C-alpha positions as a Python dict, from the first residue, in 0.01 Angstrom:
ca = {
    (1, 'M'): (0, 0, 0),
    (2, 'S'): (294, -148, -187),
    (3, 'G'): (610, -225, 4),
    (4, 'T'): (829, -176, -306),
    (5, 'V'): (1078, 108, -283),
    (6, 'A'): (1229, 258, -598),
    (7, 'V'): (1607, 254, -573),
    (8, 'E'): (1788, 526, -762),
    (9, 'K'): (2073, 403, -978),
    (10, 'P'): (2424, 537, -911),
    (11, 'S'): (2512, 843, -1118),
    (12, 'Y'): (2750, 650, -1343),
    (13, 'M'): (2482, 398, -1452),
    (14, 'V'): (2342, 621, -1725),
    (15, 'S'): (2177, 539, -2055),
    (16, 'A'): (2282, 701, -2381),
    (17, 'P'): (2202, 651, -2752),
    (18, 'V'): (2385, 364, -2924),
    (19, 'T'): (2334, 180, -3252),
    (20, 'M'): (2266, -189, -3200),
    (21, 'G'): (2287, -462, -3464),
    (22, 'L'): (2526, -513, -3754),
    (23, 'E'): (2252, -435, -4004),
    (24, 'N'): (2220, -80, -3866),
    (25, 'L'): (2585, 20, -3899),
    (26, 'G'): (2684, 306, -4127),
    (27, 'R'): (2831, 233, -4470),
    (28, 'V'): (3116, 383, -4672),
    (29, 'E'): (2998, 653, -4910),
    (30, 'G'): (3165, 727, -5243),
    (31, 'G'): (3258, 564, -5572),
    (32, 'P'): (3300, 191, -5640),
    (33, 'F'): (3677, 193, -5584),
    (34, 'K'): (3649, 361, -5243),
    (35, 'R'): (3372, 124, -5134),
    (36, 'A'): (3568, -182, -5250),
    (37, 'F'): (3890, -59, -5083),
    (38, 'F'): (3727, -7, -4743),
    (39, 'T'): (3539, -336, -4773),
    (40, 'H'): (3840, -560, -4835),
    (41, 'F'): (4120, -363, -4668),
    (42, 'Q'): (4107, -530, -4325),
    (43, 'P'): (4130, -894, -4445),
    (44, 'A'): (4388, -802, -4711),
    (45, 'F'): (4603, -612, -4463),
    (46, 'L'): (4593, -902, -4214),
    (47, 'I'): (4706, -1147, -4485),
    (48, 'A'): (4984, -909, -4593),
    (49, 'V'): (5119, -859, -4239),
    (50, 'V'): (5107, -1231, -4155),
    (51, 'A'): (5276, -1317, -4486),
    (52, 'F'): (5554, -1066, -4413),
    (53, 'Y'): (5636, -1216, -4073),
    (54, 'Y'): (5607, -1569, -4210),
    (55, 'Y'): (5830, -1531, -4517),
    (56, 'A'): (6059, -1235, -4440),
    (57, 'P'): (6433, -1300, -4391),
    (58, 'A'): (6539, -1367, -4033),
    (59, 'A'): (6736, -1039, -4026),
    (60, 'W'): (6407, -849, -4062),
    (61, 'I'): (6222, -1036, -3788),
    (62, 'K'): (6317, -829, -3487),
    (63, 'P'): (6138, -588, -3252),
    (64, 'S'): (6303, -276, -3396),
    (65, 'V'): (6160, -348, -3741),
    (66, 'T'): (5818, -414, -3586),
    (67, 'L'): (5837, -77, -3405),
    (68, 'W'): (5892, 109, -3733),
    (69, 'I'): (5618, -91, -3905),
    (70, 'G'): (5381, 0, -3621),
    (71, 'L'): (5461, 370, -3656),
    (72, 'G'): (5409, 345, -4033),
    (73, 'V'): (5071, 182, -3978),
    (74, 'K'): (4968, 467, -3747),
    (75, 'F'): (5051, 728, -4010),
    (76, 'M'): (4871, 525, -4277),
    (77, 'M'): (4558, 503, -4062),
    (78, 'M'): (4568, 875, -3983),
    (79, 'G'): (4544, 934, -4357),
    (80, 'M'): (4259, 685, -4389),
    (81, 'E'): (4073, 865, -4111),
    (82, 'W'): (4059, 1178, -4329),
    (83, 'I'): (3950, 985, -4639),
    (84, 'S'): (3675, 779, -4476),
    (85, 'P'): (3588, 909, -4125),
    (86, 'R'): (3327, 726, -3921),
    (87, 'Y'): (3212, 1046, -3754),
    (88, 'K'): (3302, 1407, -3836),
    (89, 'S'): (3279, 1485, -3465),
    (90, 'W'): (3578, 1256, -3404),
    (91, 'Q'): (3816, 1421, -3651),
    (92, 'H'): (4151, 1542, -3523),
    (93, 'T'): (4219, 1899, -3422),
    (94, 'W'): (4571, 2028, -3360),
    (95, 'K'): (4502, 2028, -2985),
    (96, 'E'): (4382, 1666, -2998),
    (97, 'L'): (4685, 1565, -3203),
    (98, 'A'): (4930, 1728, -2961),
    (99, 'C'): (4759, 1570, -2660),
    (100, 'D'): (4749, 1224, -2819),
    (101, 'T'): (5114, 1248, -2925),
    (102, 'F'): (5211, 1310, -2562),
    (103, 'Y'): (5041, 986, -2456),
    (104, 'V'): (5199, 789, -2741),
    (105, 'A'): (5543, 915, -2640),
    (106, 'M'): (5474, 837, -2275),
    (107, 'G'): (5368, 483, -2359),
    (108, 'M'): (5671, 420, -2578),
    (109, 'M'): (5941, 579, -2363),
    (110, 'V'): (5866, 701, -2010),
    (111, 'V'): (5660, 406, -1889),
    (112, 'R'): (5915, 157, -2026),
    (113, 'V'): (6194, 330, -1832),
    (114, 'V'): (6001, 368, -1505),
    (115, 'F'): (5852, 19, -1500),
    (116, 'G'): (6142, -155, -1674),
    (117, 'P'): (6275, -331, -1361),
    (118, 'I'): (5933, -479, -1277),
    (119, 'N'): (5788, -542, -1622),
    (120, 'S'): (5630, -864, -1739),
    (121, 'E'): (5965, -1010, -1851),
    (122, 'A'): (6094, -997, -1493),
    (123, 'I'): (5779, -1162, -1362),
    (124, 'I'): (5793, -1429, -1633),
    (125, 'S'): (6159, -1502, -1555),
    (126, 'W'): (6069, -1556, -1190),
    (127, 'F'): (5792, -1799, -1286),
    (128, 'Q'): (6019, -1989, -1525),
    (129, 'D'): (6290, -2019, -1259),
    (130, 'T'): (6042, -2124, -988),
    (131, 'F'): (5826, -2372, -1179),
    (132, 'D'): (5911, -2648, -1426),
    (133, 'F'): (5767, -2569, -1768),
    (134, 'G'): (5974, -2832, -1947),
    (135, 'K'): (5672, -3062, -1971),
    (136, 'I'): (5505, -2830, -2222),
    (137, 'A'): (5808, -2795, -2448),
    (138, 'W'): (5613, -2990, -2711),
    (139, 'F'): (5457, -2654, -2804),
    (140, 'M'): (5777, -2585, -2993),
    (141, 'A'): (5700, -2872, -3231),
    (142, 'M'): (5374, -2714, -3345),
    (143, 'P'): (5344, -2543, -3686),
    (144, 'L'): (5456, -2182, -3681),
    (145, 'L'): (5114, -2030, -3751),
    (146, 'L'): (4956, -2244, -3478),
    (147, 'Q'): (5221, -2130, -3231),
    (148, 'A'): (5149, -1769, -3327),
    (149, 'F'): (4773, -1813, -3288),
    (150, 'L'): (4808, -1983, -2948),
    (151, 'L'): (5045, -1712, -2829),
    (152, 'S'): (4802, -1442, -2942),
    (153, 'F'): (4499, -1622, -2799),
    (154, 'V'): (4656, -1694, -2457),
    (155, 'R'): (4765, -1333, -2422),
    (156, 'D'): (4427, -1199, -2534),
    (157, 'Y'): (4240, -1436, -2302),
    (158, 'F'): (4445, -1312, -2008),
    (159, 'Q'): (4386, -953, -2117),
    (160, 'Y'): (4012, -1021, -2149),
    (161, 'W'): (3990, -1111, -1780),
    (162, 'M'): (4226, -835, -1673),
    (163, 'H'): (4013, -584, -1865),
    (164, 'R'): (3689, -731, -1727),
    (165, 'F'): (3817, -715, -1369),
    (166, 'M'): (3912, -351, -1431),
    (167, 'H'): (3543, -280, -1488),
    (168, 'N'): (3424, -481, -1188),
    (169, 'W'): (3674, -415, -907),
    (170, 'Y'): (3724, -58, -785),
    (171, 'P'): (4101, -74, -717),
    (172, 'L'): (4155, -175, -1081),
    (173, 'W'): (3881, 52, -1217),
    (174, 'V'): (4053, 368, -1092),
    (175, 'T'): (4359, 272, -1297),
    (176, 'H'): (4145, 216, -1609),
    (177, 'A'): (3886, 493, -1570),
    (178, 'P'): (4094, 775, -1729),
    (179, 'H'): (4103, 581, -2056),
    (180, 'H'): (3722, 585, -2058),
    (181, 'F'): (3709, 964, -2041),
    (182, 'I'): (3807, 993, -2408),
    (183, 'T'): (3523, 1150, -2606),
    (184, 'Q'): (3627, 1041, -2955),
    (185, 'L'): (3817, 758, -3120),
    (186, 'N'): (4118, 793, -3348),
    (187, 'V'): (4423, 582, -3409),
    (188, 'Q'): (4627, 732, -3122),
    (189, 'K'): (4356, 715, -2855),
    (190, 'G'): (4460, 364, -2751),
    (191, 'S'): (4765, 517, -2581),
    (192, 'I'): (4564, 743, -2352),
    (193, 'G'): (4564, 627, -1993),
    (194, 'N'): (4731, 634, -1655),
    (195, 'P'): (5086, 488, -1646),
    (196, 'V'): (4973, 226, -1394),
    (197, 'E'): (4708, 99, -1634),
    (198, 'I'): (4956, 89, -1924),
    (199, 'F'): (5177, -133, -1709),
    (200, 'L'): (4892, -366, -1612),
    (201, 'I'): (4765, -395, -1970),
    (202, 'G'): (5120, -477, -2077),
    (203, 'L'): (5137, -782, -1851),
    (204, 'G'): (5084, -1121, -2014),
    (205, 'V'): (5109, -1492, -1938),
    (206, 'S'): (5199, -1608, -2287),
    (207, 'G'): (5569, -1555, -2215),
    (208, 'L'): (5559, -1843, -1968),
    (209, 'F'): (5572, -2076, -2267),
    (210, 'D'): (5862, -2123, -2506),
    (211, 'F'): (5779, -2014, -2861),
    (212, 'L'): (5997, -1951, -3161),
    (213, 'P'): (6100, -1582, -3182),
    (214, 'R'): (5934, -1557, -3524),
    (215, 'A'): (5612, -1693, -3372),
    (216, 'V'): (5621, -1421, -3103),
    (217, 'L'): (5638, -1141, -3362),
    (218, 'L'): (5391, -1324, -3585),
    (219, 'A'): (5148, -1326, -3291),
    (220, 'G'): (5210, -954, -3254),
    (221, 'A'): (5116, -919, -3620),
    (222, 'F'): (4759, -1020, -3531),
    (223, 'G'): (4744, -734, -3284),
    (224, 'L'): (4903, -496, -3534),
    (225, 'A'): (4662, -590, -3814),
    (226, 'V'): (4350, -613, -3595),
    (227, 'G'): (4398, -428, -3267),
    (228, 'S'): (4523, -113, -3442),
    (229, 'Y'): (4168, -46, -3567),
    (230, 'Q'): (4000, -46, -3226),
    (231, 'H'): (4046, 324, -3157),
    (232, 'C'): (4048, 449, -3516),
    (233, 'N'): (3800, 687, -3677),
    (234, 'I'): (3769, 494, -4005),
    (235, 'R'): (3443, 389, -4167),
    (236, 'F'): (3477, 38, -4308),
    (237, 'N'): (3229, -188, -4484),
    (238, 'T'): (3346, -465, -4254),
    (239, 'P'): (3252, -818, -4375),
    (240, 'R'): (3002, -997, -4150),
    (241, 'W'): (3236, -1292, -4091),
    (242, 'W'): (3506, -1054, -3963),
    (243, 'F'): (3272, -933, -3687),
    (244, 'K'): (3232, -1294, -3567),
    (245, 'I'): (3606, -1350, -3518),
    (246, 'F'): (3783, -1019, -3459),
    (247, 'N'): (3729, -716, -3240),
    (248, 'T'): (3653, -406, -3447),
    (249, 'T'): (3636, -30, -3410),
    (250, 'E'): (3256, -64, -3406),
    (251, 'H'): (3270, -310, -3116),
    (252, 'H'): (3515, -94, -2925),
    (253, 'S'): (3314, 225, -2969),
    (254, 'L'): (3031, 51, -2780),
    (255, 'H'): (3278, -32, -2503),
    (256, 'H'): (3363, 340, -2479),
    (257, 'A'): (3002, 461, -2504),
    (258, 'Q'): (2844, 695, -2251),
    (259, 'D'): (2583, 419, -2214),
    (260, 'Y'): (2680, 224, -1900),
    (261, 'E'): (2554, -118, -2008),
    (262, 'S'): (2747, -97, -2335),
    (263, 'T'): (3076, -32, -2151),
    (264, 'R'): (3037, -373, -1990),
    (265, 'S'): (3091, -553, -2320),
    (266, 'N'): (3361, -625, -2579),
    (267, 'Y'): (3656, -663, -2341),
    (268, 'S'): (3887, -862, -2568),
    (269, 'G'): (4173, -702, -2756),
    (270, 'T'): (4192, -901, -3079),
    (271, 'W'): (3963, -1205, -3074),
    (272, 'I'): (3601, -1099, -3021),
    (273, 'F'): (3494, -1463, -3011),
    (274, 'I'): (3634, -1466, -2655),
    (275, 'D'): (3357, -1220, -2564),
    (276, 'R'): (3108, -1434, -2754),
    (277, 'M'): (3222, -1738, -2552),
    (278, 'H'): (3152, -1554, -2224),
    (279, 'G'): (2834, -1369, -2329),
    (280, 'T'): (2986, -1021, -2315),
    (281, 'C'): (2981, -939, -2686),
    (282, 'R'): (2758, -662, -2824),
    (283, 'D'): (2735, -587, -3196),
    (284, 'G'): (2682, -223, -3287),
    (285, 'E'): (2853, 114, -3250),
    (286, 'A'): (2831, 444, -3063),
    (287, 'E'): (2923, 804, -3136),
    (288, 'L'): (2870, 957, -2791),
    (289, 'L'): (3166, 842, -2582),
    (290, 'G'): (3312, 904, -2240),
    (291, 'Q'): (3215, 928, -1874),
    (292, 'E'): (3015, 1183, -1677),
    (293, 'G'): (2822, 1300, -1981),
    (294, 'G'): (3129, 1332, -2202),
    (295, 'R'): (3349, 1535, -1966),
    (296, 'R'): (3705, 1565, -2095),
    (297, 'M'): (3986, 1474, -1857),
    (298, 'T'): (4306, 1680, -1863),
    (299, 'I'): (4651, 1523, -1886),
    (300, 'W'): (4724, 1628, -1527),
    (301, 'E'): (4404, 1468, -1395),
    (302, 'T'): (4478, 1151, -1593),
    (303, 'M'): (4814, 1125, -1417),
    (304, 'H'): (4683, 1165, -1061),
    (305, 'Y'): (4327, 1027, -1087),
    (306, 'T'): (4430, 671, -992),
    (307, 'F'): (4570, 796, -661),
    (308, 'T'): (4349, 1090, -567),
    (309, 'E'): (4009, 930, -632),
    (310, 'P'): (4055, 650, -373),
    (311, 'Y'): (4181, 912, -127),
    (312, 'K'): (3867, 1123, -178),
    (313, 'L'): (3646, 816, -136),
    (314, 'L'): (3816, 712, 189),
    (315, 'R'): (3808, 1067, 324),
    (316, 'E'): (3433, 1094, 259),
    (317, 'K'): (3372, 750, 408),
    (318, 'F'): (3552, 830, 733),
    (319, 'A'): (3394, 1176, 750),
    (320, 'R'): (3048, 1015, 755),
    (321, 'R'): (3153, 789, 1045),
    (322, 'R'): (3257, 1074, 1273),
    (323, 'P'): (3009, 1115, 1558),
    (324, 'M'): (2820, 1440, 1567),
    (325, 'V'): (2911, 1657, 1868),
    (326, 'A'): (2618, 1825, 2038),
    (327, 'V'): (2657, 2200, 2084),
    (328, 'P'): (2504, 2321, 2413),
    (329, 'A'): (2236, 2587, 2382),
    (330, 'E'): (2321, 2927, 2521),
}
């Protein structure tokens, strides 16, 4: 008789259909112009954005201009989602649009006001006042594009580990879990999440170093021209070399898949080669997204989930520890 006992996997460790391998990805359908446009758009757009921040007059290189550019990019991508959708099941409805707009507004306004006093700038100022960073001032002598790349890479590397810990440590997972209850991707879905998670994702270590202001916004241009695609519903004929360097909407759909193993991959924000360095990269895509079989989470549940789920877990844990009281027979 075998002594092996079959252990049932936890309910969240489910398998679901995904498409694996770059050669199996869908392709853009339509005429030659449409196919060419959606083949070369991503590299061309990256070059255009980087060129703008590199050559634009100093009066244009400021956060307010970047904010308006970011909003313009969102509207542009919403139009592209209708022209070349990856999946019809992901297309916007008016209800989806209203819900997503709420999260975008929350991320841009409410969270900034609430967490303003304890944001990353305050933490960075404390570090700079406490420790001597003068010894690495030679960073300032580097070429502008190299400064921008290092700034982007350092931030993304920190975010990679923050994101990975969110999937491997329960106290962080409950802040991140609501974001994984989205059941479709579109350009606004990146804003969906609990305010605590938005704060944690916004933290960075790159500000500990002194970079030229233009380099800071130039580094942000990488995120604008690459990270904006992660949650979009756009079918591209993405070049193979792009998949080796940058995170893509295909990579990120695997990270949001209902398939548990796929969610434990593709943690980086911009530079997918960070995942390749650490063996967490998966090439492919998924249409079926979400948690608990694709259950949708309401806005109200998203707001309180981070706090109520640990409470439920602790309550159940202590309830099991209570000794059973014998009831005397009559």
